[in-house]
Residue, then its C-alpha position, 0 to 999 in steps of 0.5 A: m473457221n470464223n473471221p477472227l480466227k482467220h485473222v489470227a491465223v494469217v497474222g501468225f503465219v505472216m509473223f512466222a514467215l518474217l521471223f523465218g526470213s529474218t533469221s535466214f537472212v542473218q544466217y545466210f546473207q549477213a553471216q560473212a559480214l558479221r563474222d568479219h566485223e571488227l567487234n566480233t571478238r570470237t572471230l578474232v580469238e579464232e584467228l589468233s588461236r591458229e598459226r598465222g602465216p609468216i611474211l618473208v623477205d628473202g626467206t627470212p620471216v619479218a612477221y611471224s607467229v610464236p606460240v604463247d600460253d594465253t587465250y590467243e595461243y599465238q603472239r604476232t612478232y615483227g622483225a628479225d636479226g639484222m632486219p629491224a621491225e621499224v624498217y619493214a613496218p610500212v609494208t608488213g603493217f600490224f595485226s592487233i587484238v584491239s586495232g585490227a590490221s594494217g599493211l599486208e597484214k590487212t590486205e592479205n589477211g585471208l591468206l595469212a589467217g588460213t581462211d582464203d579460198a586458195l587454202f580450201y583443201d587445207k580447210i577441208s583436211s582440218i575438218f577431218t584431222g581436228s586441227q586448225p588450218a594454218g595460214a599461208a606463207i607470203e614471200i615479198t619482193l623486197d631486197p634486204e640489202a636495198q632495203m637496209a641501204a635505203w634506211n641507213a642512207l636516209g639516216g632518220q631524216k623524214g622522207s621515203v625511198v622506193a626502188l623497182d626492178p624496171k623489167t618486172g615491176d618488183v618492189l625492191a625497196m620501200v622505206s618510209s621514215p620515221g619508222w615505227n615498231p608494230n610489236p607493242i601494238a600486237s601485244h596481247d595486253r589490251d591496254e598496252a596495245l591500245n596505248a601503243y596504237e594511240r601514240l602512233i596515230a598522235d605522233d606529230d611526225n606521222p610515222a603511221y603514213n607510208r610516205a612511199i605510197g600515201g600520206n601527204l603527197y609531195p610536189p615532185g619539183s624538177t623530177f617532173k621535168l622528165v614527164t614534160a620532156a617526154a611529152a615534147l619528144e612524143s609530140g614529134e616536134y622536138t628532139p634532144d637538140s631542139q633549141l628552147s628559150g632559156p632566159a634568166t627570168l620568164d614573164l608569165p602571161q596574164t600575171t605579173a609573176t615570173i619564173s627564174n632559174s635556180g642559179g639566177g642566170a640564163c640557160g645556155s648562150g644567146g638566150t637559147v638552150s637545147l632540150a638535152d642541156s636544159l634537162k641536164n642543168s634543170c633549167n626552169t624557164s625553158f621547161a616552163d615555156l615548153g610546157m605552155t607551148l605543149g599545152s594543158d591537154a598534152m601535158s595532162e595526157q602524158a602524166q596520165k600515161f605514166g600513172f598520174g590520176e590512178s589509184f591502184d594496189i600492189p596489193l597495198q593501196v597506192s594513192a593517186s598522184s595528180f596533175p591539174s587539168d584545165t590550167n591557165p598558162p601561168q598555172l601550166a608553166q608552174s605545173s611543167l616544173g612539178q609545182f603548182e598543184v602537181r602531187a606525186t608519191p615516191l612510187q610514182m616518180a620511181m615508175v617514171s624512171s622505170a618506164i624510161a629504163n624499160g624502153g617505154s614499157l611501165m611494169h605494174p609495181q608488185l610486192i608479192d613474190q609468191v604465196r606458199n602453203a606454210r606446212t607443205l611449201d606447195l606453191i599456191s600463187e606466183p604473180s606474173p609481171r604485167e604491163f601497167s602502161r606504155p607511156i612513151s615509145g622506145d625511141t623516146a625512152s632511149a633519148l631520155t636515157d641519154m639525157m638523164v645520163s648527162v645529168v649524172d655525168d656533168g649536170t645536177g646529179t653528179a653525187a650519184q656517180i658510180p665508178g664504172v657504171d653509167v647512171a641515169a637520173k633527174t634531180g628535184t628541189a620542190q617548194h611546198a610551203q611559204g618559208a619552209a625548206p624545199h623537199a629534196w628529190f632524186t629519181s634514177f636508174a642503173p646501169a643505164d645500158d642494162p637497168q637493174v633498179a630504178v629509184a626515187v628518193v624524197v627528203e622532206s624539207g631538205g632534211n639535215a641540210g634545211s634551206q640549203a638542200s638541193g635534190g642532187r646534194v641531199a637525195g642523190p647520195i641516198a639513191k646511189a647507195v640503193m643502186e649500189a646495193v642492188i648492182n653489187e649483189 
């Protein structure tokens, strides 16, 4: 063979090898990515032409598929009798032919669509029967009584409520207000679905944010004093009876700024106040001074132990709450009151109360109760409770519990009193913007001697009370309603 023919043969061989390699790469290595691509309408049609598994609350579907006579064969539907779609939308999310998916519809898509490896035997069976594999049924941990109590108590005010079972980490309530209805976004009419999605995203009230775990994080205000008190008790240098400086006004070092108490006067008599009484009456000057004394490292470390700085899944992704590092004394004083650059989700503050309620053990929050085969009801998975961290000792948890009970008995949290039940709580009123009404906060648990529920509530910009808002007055009754709903079941 002469040289020109050899060159042609080599080039032909190389081109064949490249073609074979590229097609093999696409078919083998990129197959799943191409299959999952949002523009792959064939996959979407395939998914919607099989029965998508339901999302259930206490056995009742709040997201489910209904047979229809169109290209997609099944219409995704949200809500149930007495369980409005907008109340559960931040958790369920939506499944749309034009906008993809959100919430649990997104994070648990493989199970709901029937494509997850956990449904392997169903998929094999469907090959022989010629039927489409059905999606799994996902039972979530929400308590319908607690969920509706939270929704009704918020009464349309912007904000959020989270309730946890301190012993297991189960999310008993997760409400974000204002709510929104996923049904128009799930429409098979593409124009209707797209318009509904665009209206949701463009809404100035940001209903698309799940305020419980993400969106714009909030300064937690005085509810963060629980973390500061925990750091003091954990240091071994303080007890609930330790005397703190509590002047009417605290001059901050390195600046001309000052910190004052909400009532304008000093805390305690003689310029000093015990740690317990300081928490009960939410004394700003004593906690600001205490934070500076403890130091930036101790405060930052205690916040991290409670979960600040960490993003995690429940399986919805939870935005990381934050506590600033390397603060100077004035910044640290403000941070010790839950101001300056401290930011928290309502879930995070519910976790703080939950850890105290559970003797110092913080359980990992979880939304999934169990996953079952929707046809056979066979159990596929059932997440076990697991510890998130151990931020405080049992002794510290006991001391904080007693201090929080006094907040409700005769401190700033009396609005959450439940007859015959000891309630532990901390109020918060958080400044967040110049001239804006403060956010109203409340975090609590009950019964104090055998906790069944830990709650955090935030009402944005004081809600209906506006500039007259306080955490105890505005958010306290909401937390009470949720605690009663769980305790009275």
